[in-house]
C-alpha positions, 0 to 999 in steps of 0.5 A: 500500500502506498503510504503517500496515497494513504496520506493524501486520502486522509488530507482530502477527507479532512479538508473536503476539497481536492484543491485544498489537499493539493495545497496542503501537500504541495502537489497538483490537484491532478496528482491528488486525484491520481493518488486517491484513484490508485488507492481505490483500485488497490482496495477495490472500493470507492473511498470518496464521494464527489459532490458539487461542494467537494468530497466526503468519505464514502461508507467504505472510506469512513471505515478505512479512515481511522485505520489510515490514520493509525498507519500514518501514525505508525509510519511517523513513529518508525521514521522518528525512531530511525532519525539520528539521535532520536533514540539512545545509542546502544553500545555492547561493552562485552564485560562491564569491568573491562577498559572499554566499559570504563571508557564508555562510563567516563564518556557518559559522566562527562556528558550526563545528558547523553542518551546512551545504553551500555549493554552486554551481548552475553556469549556472542563471539566477535563475528556474532557481535559484528553481525548484531551491529550490522542488523541493528541489535546494537549500534556499536560493539567493542571487540578484538576482531581480525581485520579480515573478518570485518563484514561489509557495511561495518567500520572498525576503529582501534579504540582502546589498547589495554596494556596487560598486567600480571595480577598476583597475591602477596606470596607469589614469587613475582609479587614485588617485581616492579615490572616483568617481561612476558618471556619471564612468565614462561615458568609460571602458571597463568589462570584465566577462567572463562576462556571459551573456544571460538571467542576473540579472547581465546584467540588472543591468549592462544597467540600470546601463549605461542609468542612467549611460551606461556602456560595459560589455562582456564581449568576448573569452574569459573565462580566469578571475579570475586572467587578469582581474587580470593584464589590469588590471595591464598596462592603462592603460585597462581597468577592471572592477567588483567588489562591496565584499565580494567576495574576489579575490586578486592578486600584490602587484606588480599593485598593483590599486586598489579605488575606491568608487563614490559619489553614488550608490553602485550596489549589487548586491541579493543576495536569499536565496530559500528555501521559504516555511515551511521550518523547517530550524534552520540556515536560521533561524540563517543568516537571523538572522546575515545580518540582524545581521552583514551590513552594510546600505547607507545614504545615496544608493544605486542599485539596479535598479527590479526588485530585491526590496525 
């Protein structure tokens, strides 16, 4: 059904004159007649009764008129929903504790009137998250997606390189080290619970292990971040890896230590995925904020060879 024809019928029904409808719509009277005639042919009924004084809805037209108004209202609402800035920007942050989520939070705090929804897509991997962006389930997603896997229609910007740190308890042999080379971790067990095959973080840790000869595993049940902190505090051999901007909390009595990795510094390449050409003003502002406010990495760093540039 032609929406313009429906709109034309409603304007004629309200004004009672084809010429008045033409003036209101900014088209010719002939165009008004053609639109109404096309709608009547489509419906198979006469919608208007022409009289010497103008036009009025026929019985069928009276029945159709309230439905036509609802159609136009629905179309208007749909168009409003798609206009840039008319709805909150939905951003997938993967995990609310990691650096991208904290960056989005700081962005929001700097602009508290911003219309923004921070969500997590759950168990989706990077390819599935990119598809969710493409389909409009979310407007943007922070992922570490290989450059050759970015689908057509999606733009990818390196938004936040998270330098890795070793997190250990006070009894760990490396607890008092000011910094550690990745290669020096080869003799130590690194436990990262929650690694799932097929995810981008699994691919990242596989590449990191291969590059520096590390023993990284996810053995045992994952009882959450608090349980991990408890295990580190009680162990003289257990360690894990976290991003420098990740926000983890633990009791002061745990005395956990964050130790920077150097020579080189491995970084997790968080990339912002968004639909190419998306003009949502909050997305534009977020991209600008990330470029200006999120510290980049310099010097001797390591990223997987497959990371987006």
